[in-house]
N, C-alpha and C positions, 0 to 999 in steps of 0.2 A: 349214574356216574358220568363224569365228563369224558368226552373223547379227546380232550386236549392233551397231547403227548409231547409237545415241544413248546419252547418259548415263543411268544407272539408279540408283534408290535402293531399298534393302531394309532391313527391320527384322530385327535379329539379337539373339541372347541367349545367355547362358552362366550357369552356376551357380557361386557362391562361398559356401561355408559354408551351404548349403541355402537361399540367397537368390538369386533370379534377377536378373541384371543385363541391362538392355535397352539396345540401341544402334541407331544408324542408320549403314548402310554405303552410300557412294556409289561408283559405278564408272564410269569413262569408257568411251566406245565403243571397240570393238576387242577383240583377243584378249589383249593384255598380252605379257609380264609388265609390270605397272605399278609405279612407285614408290608407296609407301603412306605416309600420314600418320595417326597416331592422336592424337586430341585429348584433353586433360586439362583439366577445368573447374576454376574457382577454388573459394573457400571456401564453407562452409555448404551450403545447399540448392540451389546453382547446378546447373542440369541440363546435359544433353548439348549443348544449343544455346547455353549460357551465359546462359540466362534464370534469374531468381530470383523466387520468390514474394514476396520482400521488396521487389522493385523493379517498378514498373509497366511493362508492355510485353512483347511476345513476339518482338521483332525481334532475335534473339540473334546475336552476332558469329560464333559457331562455325558456325552453319548457313550464314551468308553466306560465311565463309572456306572451308567445305567445298565449296560451290558453285563458288567462284572457283578452287580447286585442282583440282576435278574437270574443269572446263572446260580446264584446262591439262595434263590427262593423269594426274592423281594419283587413286588410290583412297584414300578416307578412311573413318575410323571414329570416331564420337563416341558417348559412352555416358553414361548416368546413373549417378552413384555410387549405392551402395545406399540412402543416406539422402537422395536427391534424386529429382526426377521424379515421375510420377504415383503411385508406390508409396513415396515417400519417408517419409511420416508413419508408415505401418505398419512399414516397415523400421527407422526410427529407434527405434521402441519396442522392436523385437526386438534392436537393437544397443546399447541404452542401457548404458553402462558398459563397453563392449568396443571402441568405435571407437578405432582406433590408426593410427599412421603405417604400420605393416606392413599393416593392412587396406586402406588406400588404395593402397599399392604392389601388393598382390595384385589389386585391381580392375584396375589398369593392366596388370599381367602377363597377366590373362585376356584383355584386349582385344588385346594384342600377339600372344598365342598364337593367337587366332582369325585374325588377319591373316596370321601366319606360316604357317598351315596351308593357305592358299589358293594354288593353283597359278598364279593370275593375278597374283601379287605378286612383284616382284623382291626376292629375299632380301638383295641387297646394298644396297637403297635403301629401308629402312624408317626412318621418322622419327617423333619425338614433337613435337607442338606444344601447349605448356601455357600456362596463364594464371594469374597471381597465385599463390595458394597451391599450385595444381597444379604449378607449376614445382618445388617442393620434392619432390613425389611423383615427378616425372620424373627428377630427379637421384638420388633414392634408388633408383629402379628401375635406372638405368643403372650405378650404382656398385656394386651388389651381385651382380655376376657372373650376370646373368640368362641364362635358357635361350636367349632370342632377343635379343641385344643389338641396339641400333639404330645406324644409320649417322650419325645426327646429332640434336641437340635444338634446338628453337626455343623459347626462354623469353620469353614476352611479359609485361611488367609484373611481373618477379620481384622480390620483396623481397630486398635484399642484406644488410641488417642483421638481427641477431636480432630476432624479434618482440617480445621483452621490451624491447629497447632502443628500438624504434620506438614502442611503447605508452608507455613511460616518458617519452620525449621529448615526446610529445603532451601527456601529463598535466602534466609540468613546465612546459610553455609556458602551459597553462591556469591553473596555480596561481601563476605568477609575478606575477600582478596581484591575487591574493587575499590578504587579511590572514591571516597565519599559514600561508602557503603552504608554507614550508620544513618546518614540523612535519607538515603533512598529507602532503607527499611522503615524509618519513621514515616515517610510519605506513604508507603504501602500500608502501614498500620492505620493511618488516618483515613485512607480511602476505604479500607475494609470495615472500619468502625462505622462509617456512613452507610455502607452497604447493609450491615447487620441491623442498623437502626431503621432501615427502610427509606433512607433519604436518597436523593439523586446523587450520582457519583460522577465526578469529573476525573478522567484519566490523564495524568500529566504526561505529555509527549516525551519528557526527559527520562522517564522510567525505562529500564531495559525492556527489550521486545518481549522476552518471556513473561515478565511481570505484567506488561500491558495485555498480552493475550490471555493470561489467567484472569485478570480483573474483568476484561471485556466478556469473556466466556461466562463468568459467574454472574455478572450483572445484567446480561442481555435479557430483555423482557420475556423472550420466548422460553428462557430457562427458569422462570420464577413460577411459583414460590419454592420449587424444589431446591434450587441451588442455595438459597438463604437457609433453608431448613438443614440441608446437608452440612453446610459450613459450620453450623452451631451444634451439631449432634455430637454427643459424647458416648461412643459405643460402650465403653467400659461401665459407664453409669447405668446404661440399659441392662447390661449383663449382670450387674450387681443386684438388680431387682428381681432376677429370674430364679425361680426355685426348680424349674424343670431340669432333668438330667441333660447335660450339655458336654459335647466333646469339641475341643478347639484343636485344630491342626494348622500349624504354621511351619512351612518348610524352611530349612536353613539356607536354601538357595533362592528364596523369595527376595526379589529386589524391590518390591513395592511395599510389602509389610515386613517390618524388621522383627525377626524372631527374638531378638534380645530386648529391643525397646518396647514393641507392642506385646510380645510374649511375656516380658517381665511384668507389665501391668496386669495381664490376665493371670499370670502365675501367682501374683500377690493376692488376687481375688480367690483363686482356687485354694490357696492355703487356708482361707477362712470359710469357703463355701464348698462343702463336700459334693454338691451336685455338679461341679465343674471339673472336668479332666482336661489336661493339655498335653500335647505331644509335638515334638519338633523333628519330623523325618529328616535325616541327614542330607538327602539328595533331592528333595521335593522342591519344585518351584512354585510360583504363585497360583498356578492352576493344577497343581499336584502331578505334573509330569516329572519324569526322572531326568535330572540335570547332572551329568557326571563331572562337568567342569567345576573347579573351585569358584566359589562366589567372588573371591577377590579378583579373579581373572575375567569376570563377566562384565561387559559393558551393557548399558540399558538396552541398546538396540539388539545385541546378541541374545540377551535373555528373553526379550519379548518375541523375537523371531522364532524361538523354539516353542512357544506356547501351543500353536496349532499346526506345526510343520508335519508333513507326511513322515510317518515312521517313528515319530516320538511316542513314547509309551508312558502310561501312568507309573508313578513311583510305587514299587511293590510294598514298601514299608508304610506308605500313606494308606494304600488300599487295605492292607492288613490291619492297620489301626482302626479304620472305619468299620470294616466288617466284624472285627473282634468286639468292638464297643457295641455295635448293634446286636450282636448275638447275646451279649450280657444284659440287654435291656428286656427283661422278662416281666 
């Protein structure tokens, strides 16, 4: 018998393309075998705990969720993508111009391979819990005949519409009140069509600063080919191909993924696909923290500032939905 009587946490690592990936594994007390959950972080430099150097605070939702799941008997693994965490800057320089969808999928595959090799993990109950852009990587992993398929996916705050459509809609709304907005939107469309086609892009200096920054960020050589792949990805089309049991969680206080626009697309899929369940926690934000303020009163800066702020807590309804769904996956 094991002498493990309390939950434990260990640092783990593996190598992908000569770059070491670091993660944190939590283990409940007992011998197992335990169900396991592998976390996938969102976009950019978001780390294993779902903290970002672009956002103040270190009270990351993934660390809190891992603790909550471990207390309920789940082994968890969360990891830093190669271009995030303490080694993110140096790795990003090494990866410049080579970051891709496949690379992110390979990072996740390494995490699941590590979990699958453990004798204290129940091979029939391995799950992925992803957030935001990470949901796309989870879908890509499960759809491409992986060596270790998972028993279910939990997609939190997943975009359902193509990223290009979301960005264009936001820009169109901003330009609707600008003189000559129709011409500016047409110019944006023309530039992005060149980008998608893989041709050189010239950024018109007359475009508003926000549009120029978006175009320059997407088209910078260091961000290719990933940015072009992401721009063209249709997450709902990926989800429609999936037969794996899937829970979708979109909080009504999420200002980045719209529970009506994105949730409506997924709800239409769920009506035809019994493997998909969807829930909209009333007070959950983009990273599943409890947001008591009405969404209509939230500015973007206020909402984002609450993501990792000290003292912010996970939304109990979101946690209950995740743990309840996992319990039912037998």
